[in-house]
C-alpha positions as CSV (number, residue, x, y, z in Angstrom):
1,M,64.9,108.6,7.4
2,S,62.4,111.1,8.3
3,I,58.7,110.7,7.4
4,G,57.7,114.3,8.3
5,P,58.9,117.8,9.0
6,T,61.2,119.0,11.7
7,L,60.0,122.2,13.6
8,T,62.2,124.2,15.8
9,T,61.4,126.5,18.5
10,A,63.7,128.6,20.8
11,R,64.5,125.6,22.9
12,L,63.1,122.6,21.2
13,I,63.3,120.3,18.2
14,L,60.0,118.7,17.2
15,R,60.3,115.8,14.7
16,P,58.5,112.4,14.0
17,P,59.5,109.7,16.2
18,A,62.7,107.8,15.4
19,H,64.1,104.5,16.7
20,E,66.7,106.3,18.7
21,D,63.9,107.9,20.8
22,F,62.8,104.6,22.2
23,D,64.8,104.5,25.3
24,G,63.4,107.8,26.5
25,Y,59.9,106.8,25.5
26,A,60.2,103.6,27.4
27,A,61.6,105.4,30.4
28,M,58.7,108.0,30.4
29,A,56.1,105.0,30.1
30,Q,57.4,103.9,33.6
31,E,56.8,107.0,35.3
32,E,53.6,106.7,37.3
33,E,52.7,110.5,37.7
34,T,53.5,111.2,34.0
35,M,51.5,108.4,32.7
36,R,48.4,108.7,35.1
37,Y,46.3,110.5,32.7
38,I,47.7,109.2,29.4
39,G,47.1,105.4,29.5
40,G,48.9,104.4,32.7
41,R,52.4,102.9,33.2
42,A,53.5,100.5,30.4
43,P,56.2,97.9,30.2
44,R,58.8,98.2,27.5
45,D,57.1,96.2,24.9
46,A,53.9,98.0,25.3
47,A,55.8,101.3,25.0
48,W,57.3,100.1,21.8
49,R,53.8,99.4,20.5
50,G,52.8,103.0,21.6
51,M,55.8,104.7,20.0
52,A,55.2,102.6,16.8
53,S,51.6,103.8,16.7
54,L,52.9,107.4,16.8
55,A,55.3,106.8,14.0
56,G,52.6,104.8,12.0
57,S,50.3,107.8,12.1
58,W,52.9,109.8,10.2
59,A,53.2,107.1,7.6
60,L,49.4,106.6,7.3
61,L,48.0,110.1,7.8
62,G,50.9,112.5,7.1
63,Y,51.0,113.6,10.7
64,G,51.2,112.4,14.1
65,M,52.7,113.5,17.4
66,F,56.3,114.8,17.3
67,S,59.1,113.6,19.3
68,V,60.3,116.5,21.6
69,L,64.0,117.1,22.0
70,R,65.9,119.7,23.8
71,R,68.0,121.8,21.3
72,D,70.9,122.4,23.7
73,T,71.3,118.7,24.5
74,G,69.4,116.6,22.0
75,E,67.7,114.8,25.0
76,W,64.4,113.3,24.1
77,I,61.9,114.8,26.7
78,G,58.4,113.7,25.4
79,R,56.0,113.6,22.7
80,L,53.3,116.2,21.5
81,G,51.4,117.3,18.6
82,P,48.5,116.4,16.1
83,W,46.7,113.3,16.9
84,R,43.6,111.7,15.6
85,P,43.5,107.9,16.0
86,G,41.6,106.3,13.1
87,G,42.0,109.4,10.9
88,K,38.9,111.4,9.9
89,E,36.7,108.4,9.6
90,G,37.7,107.3,13.2
91,S,35.5,107.8,16.3
92,W,38.0,110.2,18.0
93,P,36.1,113.4,19.2
94,G,38.1,115.7,16.9
95,D,41.5,117.0,15.6
96,E,43.5,116.8,18.7
97,V,46.9,118.4,19.7
98,G,48.1,116.5,22.8
99,W,51.2,116.4,25.0
100,G,53.1,114.3,27.4
101,L,56.5,115.1,28.8
102,K,59.0,113.3,31.1
103,A,58.7,114.3,34.6
104,S,62.1,115.9,34.5
105,A,60.9,118.2,31.7
106,M,57.7,119.4,33.4
107,G,57.2,122.8,34.8
108,Q,59.7,124.4,32.5
109,G,57.4,125.8,29.7
110,Y,58.3,123.1,27.2
111,A,54.8,121.8,26.7
112,L,53.5,125.3,26.1
113,E,56.4,126.1,23.6
114,G,56.0,122.8,21.7
115,A,52.2,122.7,21.7
116,T,52.2,126.3,20.3
117,A,54.4,125.3,17.5
118,A,52.3,122.1,16.9
119,I,49.1,124.0,16.9
120,D,50.5,126.5,14.4
121,W,51.6,123.8,12.1
122,A,48.3,121.9,12.3
123,F,46.3,125.0,11.4
124,D,48.7,126.3,8.7
125,T,49.9,123.0,7.3
126,L,47.2,120.5,7.8
127,G,44.4,123.0,7.3
128,W,42.6,122.2,10.4
129,D,39.8,124.6,11.4
130,H,39.4,123.5,15.1
131,V,41.7,121.8,17.6
132,I,40.8,120.0,20.8
133,H,42.6,118.6,23.8
134,C,41.1,115.5,25.6
135,I,41.9,116.0,29.3
136,D,41.0,114.1,32.4
137,K,39.1,116.6,34.7
138,K,41.7,115.7,37.5
139,N,44.6,116.7,35.4
140,A,45.0,120.2,36.6
141,P,48.4,120.9,34.9
142,S,47.0,119.9,31.4
143,I,43.9,122.0,31.9
144,A,46.0,125.0,32.9
145,L,48.1,124.4,29.8
146,A,45.0,124.2,27.5
147,E,43.7,127.4,29.0
148,R,47.1,129.2,28.5
149,L,46.9,128.1,24.9
150,G,43.6,129.8,24.7
151,S,41.4,126.6,24.6
152,R,38.3,126.6,26.5
153,L,36.1,123.8,27.9
154,E,33.7,122.7,25.2
155,R,32.3,119.4,26.5
156,E,32.4,117.5,29.7
157,D,32.6,113.8,30.5
158,H,33.1,112.6,26.8
159,Q,33.5,108.9,26.7
160,L,36.4,107.9,24.5
161,A,36.1,105.1,21.9
162,P,37.4,101.6,22.4
163,P,40.0,100.6,23.7
164,F,39.7,103.8,25.9
165,E,36.0,103.5,26.7
166,M,36.6,103.3,30.3
167,H,38.0,106.9,30.3
168,K,35.8,110.0,30.2
169,V,37.5,113.3,29.4
170,D,36.7,116.8,29.1
171,L,37.1,118.4,25.8
172,Y,38.9,121.8,25.5
173,G,39.3,123.5,22.2
174,Q,39.3,126.5,20.0
175,S,38.9,127.5,16.5
176,K,41.7,128.5,14.0
177,A,40.2,132.0,14.0
178,A,40.3,132.3,17.7
179,W,44.0,131.0,17.8
180,K,45.1,133.5,15.1
181,A,43.3,136.3,17.0
182,R,44.7,135.6,20.4
183,N,47.0,137.9,22.1
184,R,50.6,136.2,22.1
185,T,52.3,138.4,24.8
């Protein structure tokens, strides 16, 4: 049963999380470097709650992070996409497209490819006018990706809402108009 759309790119399938994704999700949750800036390592039960939160977002809001699968193998390699805990009434700083991939999938352009499709979908289908990315200032690869996507630093040292209040992030973002006008070469 799918609770949202399936998007395809040249190398990826993006779809709402499914039960069969859990082993990959739980394995990624154990990768120290991968999880450093996205909540820290998590045991299997906590990983289940995290994945259930993403699936629940689809059920409650009609959007959420997609599971990312390689088209050639079907392997689950991460999660990315639209995210706004608490919905419009929540205290999240804006409509976010975020990403997190397993270590074995990093550095191959998958995050750029998937985030591009997710941002297109958020602007075209969800009707968002602006997108942000919440990034720890020490997370150089994610900052580089945000900039490759055309996002720019909009606010520094933003304190997230509970239960993430101990984290300060920089907000990168761009408008729908800037996204549509960018050079895609």
